[in-house]
DRENFIVEX-217609 format. One record per atom (N, C-alpha, C): residue in one letter; atom name; x negated, z negated, y. Coordinates in steps of 0.001 Angstrom, whole numbers, plus 500000, padded with zeros to 6 digits. Atoms other than C-alpha are relative to their C-alpha. Layout:
DRENFIVEX-217609
- A/CA/X/Z/Y
...
This chain:
DRENFIVEX-217609
- X/N/500253/501375/499583
- X/CA/514697/515717/483923
- X/C/500919/498982/499225
- X/N/499014/500736/500747
- X/CA/516169/513059/481751
- X/C/500393/498771/500885
- X/N/499607/501056/499246
- X/CA/518088/510017/483017
- X/C/498970/498927/500210
- X/N/501109/500960/500081
- X/CA/515192/507678/482111
- X/C/498998/500381/501121
- X/N/501017/499533/498902
- X/CA/512906/509702/484451
- X/C/500667/500106/501288
- X/N/499412/500047/498659
- X/CA/515377/510003/487285
- X/C/500050/498463/500448
- X/N/499843/501305/499692
- X/CA/515872/506182/487152
- X/C/498658/499552/500314
- X/N/501366/500363/499708
- X/CA/512103/505656/487061
- X/C/499560/500625/501305
- X/N/500416/499319/498789
- X/CA/511414/508020/489913
- X/C/500828/499296/501144
- X/N/499298/500684/498870
- X/CA/514229/506331/492009
- X/C/499633/498724/500321
- X/N/500437/501512/499928
- X/CA/512914/502847/491329
- X/C/498586/500148/500732
- X/N/501269/499950/499392
- X/CA/509323/503935/492292
- X/C/500148/500358/501448
- X/N/499709/499591/498596
- X/CA/510635/505623/495474
- X/C/500521/498779/500859
- X/N/499515/501366/499402
- X/CA/512519/502376/496418
- X/C/498972/499136/500306
- X/N/501217/500784/499792
- X/CA/509426/500365/495936
- X/C/499029/500555/501034
- X/N/501000/499400/498873
- X/CA/507269/502738/497977
- X/C/500648/499894/501352
- X/N/499313/500334/498642
- X/CA/509892/502605/500877
- X/C/499849/498647/500404
- X/N/500413/501333/499568
- X/CA/509486/498874/500804
- X/C/498714/499836/500450
- X/N/501370/500075/499603
- X/CA/505847/499259/500874
- X/C/499775/500688/501309
- X/N/500087/499293/498735
- X/CA/506224/501700/503790
- X/C/500514/499222/501183
- X/N/499557/500902/499099
- X/CA/508141/499139/505606
- X/C/499074/498807/500396
- X/N/500997/501033/499711
- X/CA/505253/496802/505352
- X/C/498826/500485/501099
- X/N/500842/499665/498916
- X/CA/503414/498980/507906
- X/C/500461/499550/501216
- X/N/499400/500445/498929
- X/CA/505827/497650/510389
- X/C/500376/498441/500080
- X/N/499589/501397/500144
- X/CA/506648/494263/509100
- X/C/498745/499302/499353
- X/N/501178/500788/500419
- X/CA/503595/491876/508718
- X/C/500104/499250/498712
- X/N/499797/500857/501052
- X/CA/505168/489931/506034
- X/C/499739/500783/498651
- X/N/499972/499187/501200
- X/CA/505249/492767/503434
- X/C/498555/500759/499928
- X/N/501240/499232/500107
- X/CA/501867/494015/502158
- X/C/500128/501423/499361
- X/N/499690/498634/500244
- X/CA/502483/497752/502324
- X/C/499012/500664/499035
- X/N/500938/499364/500786
- X/CA/499348/499162/500895
- X/C/499953/499929/498629
- X/N/499936/500466/501210
- X/CA/499223/497316/497692
- X/C/501310/500300/499181
- X/N/498740/499914/500553
- X/CA/502910/497724/496993
- X/C/500150/501524/499719
- X/N/499931/498527/500304
- X/CA/502680/501659/497387
- X/C/499253/500276/498874
- X/N/501102/499575/501011
- X/CA/499616/501888/495274
- X/C/500576/499368/498669
- X/N/499534/500623/501254
- X/CA/501078/499562/492546
- X/C/501358/500955/499498
- X/N/499026/499095/500556
- X/CA/504277/501739/492367
- X/C/499591/501174/499533
- X/N/500553/498654/500496
- X/CA/502461/504822/491925
- X/C/499273/499813/498582
- X/N/500691/500186/501146
- X/CA/500232/503307/489280
- X/C/500823/499511/498849
- X/N/499107/500533/501098
- X/CA/503001/501572/487341
- X/C/500810/501394/499479
- X/N/499164/498917/500282
- X/CA/505056/504927/487486
- X/C/499014/500857/499031
- X/N/500892/499262/500833
- X/CA/501923/506736/485908
- X/C/499783/499388/498859
- X/N/500240/500685/501188
- X/CA/501357/504115/483365
- X/C/501272/500178/499044
- X/N/498795/500057/500761
- X/CA/504944/504101/482311
- X/C/500505/501429/499523
- X/N/499503/498461/500320
- X/CA/505696/508045/482300
- X/C/498831/500845/499635
- X/N/501310/499221/500545
- X/CA/502039/509026/481333
- X/C/499859/501403/500664
- X/N/500084/498608/499493
- X/CA/501872/512832/481688
- X/C/500937/500393/501102
- X/N/499053/499462/499031
- X/CA/505107/513016/483729
- X/C/499830/499306/501292
- X/N/500213/500757/498752
- X/CA/503880/510653/486519
- X/C/499077/500738/500673
- X/N/500912/499400/499137
- X/CA/501462/511491/489237
- X/C/498666/500301/499238
- X/N/501236/499596/500859
- X/CA/498113/513106/488148
- X/C/498978/498935/500485
- X/N/500972/500899/500037
- X/CA/494999/511133/487836
- X/C/499273/500099/501461
- X/N/500617/499747/498535
- X/CA/493548/512728/491152
- X/C/500728/499416/501139
- X/N/499174/500556/498926
- X/CA/496504/511606/493169
- X/C/499766/498525/499987
- X/N/500243/501415/500007
- X/CA/496050/508003/491970
- X/C/498632/499680/500679
- X/N/501287/500231/499483
- X/CA/492351/508245/492769
- X/C/500011/500060/501695
- X/N/499799/499940/498435
- X/CA/493201/509478/496384
- X/C/500723/498797/500618
- X/N/499298/501102/499540
- X/CA/495723/506824/496670
- X/C/499159/498689/500056
- X/N/500736/501020/500115
- X/CA/493336/504346/495517
- X/C/498831/499740/501180
- X/N/500988/499866/498764
- X/CA/490545/505391/498098
- X/C/500693/499630/501173
- X/N/499398/500262/498802
- X/CA/493051/505326/500857
- X/C/500398/498517/500154
- X/N/499625/501333/499959
- X/CA/494119/501848/499803
- X/C/498782/499114/500346
- X/N/501428/500822/499687
- X/CA/490431/500562/499866
- X/C/499729/500224/501340
- X/N/500425/499729/498591
- X/CA/489816/502192/503126
- X/C/501005/499278/500870
- X/N/499036/500735/499095
- X/CA/493033/500631/504643
- X/C/499466/498353/499990
- X/N/500445/501361/500069
- X/CA/491766/497073/503303
- X/C/498777/499935/500913
- X/N/501229/499996/499297
- X/CA/488399/497830/504759
- X/C/500242/499983/501482
- X/N/499639/499957/498630
- X/CA/489864/498794/508203
- X/C/500761/498754/500464
- X/N/499319/501103/499759
- X/CA/492078/495761/508027
- X/C/498980/498802/500289
- X/N/501081/501165/499897
- X/CA/489084/493501/507531
- X/C/499195/500214/501170
- X/N/500823/499688/498830
- X/CA/487038/495255/510267
- X/C/500732/499683/501192
- X/N/499210/500205/498644
- X/CA/489894/495033/512742
- X/C/500179/498442/500244
- X/N/500010/501488/499878
- X/CA/490237/491343/512038
- X/C/498811/499230/500510
- X/N/501319/500487/499581
- X/CA/486541/490670/512505
- X/C/499824/500236/501565
- X/N/500318/499664/498631
- X/CA/486386/492503/515795
- X/C/501166/499364/500878
- X/N/499128/500653/499317
- X/CA/489690/491016/516897
- X/C/499791/498472/500289
- X/N/500075/501366/500051
- X/CA/488626/487532/516096
- X/C/498737/499721/500941
- X/N/501075/500304/499269
- X/CA/485354/487886/517999
- X/C/499848/500805/501180
- X/N/499951/499054/498845
- X/CA/486405/490281/520772
- X/C/500240/499214/501332
- X/N/499781/500649/498812
- X/CA/487012/489384/524297
- X/C/501398/499433/500246
- X/N/498581/500446/499952
- X/CA/490726/488721/523547
- X/C/500221/498700/499144
- X/N/499919/501115/500970
- X/CA/489781/485859/521149
- X/C/500284/498794/500768
- X/N/499459/501242/499326
- X/CA/491437/482503/521936
- X/C/499318/498730/499398
- X/N/500547/501326/500672
- X/CA/489147/479962/520307
- X/C/499523/499225/501029
- X/N/500540/501186/499055
- X/CA/488731/476621/522151
- X/C/500673/500136/501329
- X/N/499354/499961/498875
- X/CA/490947/477771/524893
- X/C/501508/499607/499926
- X/N/498642/500417/500075
- X/CA/494279/475938/525566
- X/C/500604/500430/501407
- X/N/499418/499398/498779
- X/CA/496368/477789/528174
- X/C/501286/499200/500224
């Protein structure tokens, strides 16, 4: 492994850890950051980056996470805990 590959891997891991922090910190969009880090790593290092099937699985998981986030927002906005029109 060359020095360039080690630096690239380290940067990708740092960005992925920042994305993982986004699962706990609502300010950081974790899912797109993790997917973008894997995609940029693949585009820069080509055959030395993650395989295409890994990126496809990550992309499917990212899409599923966005869908669940949207559905949860819809349920939360219309559920019994919605606070529309009520001032306490």
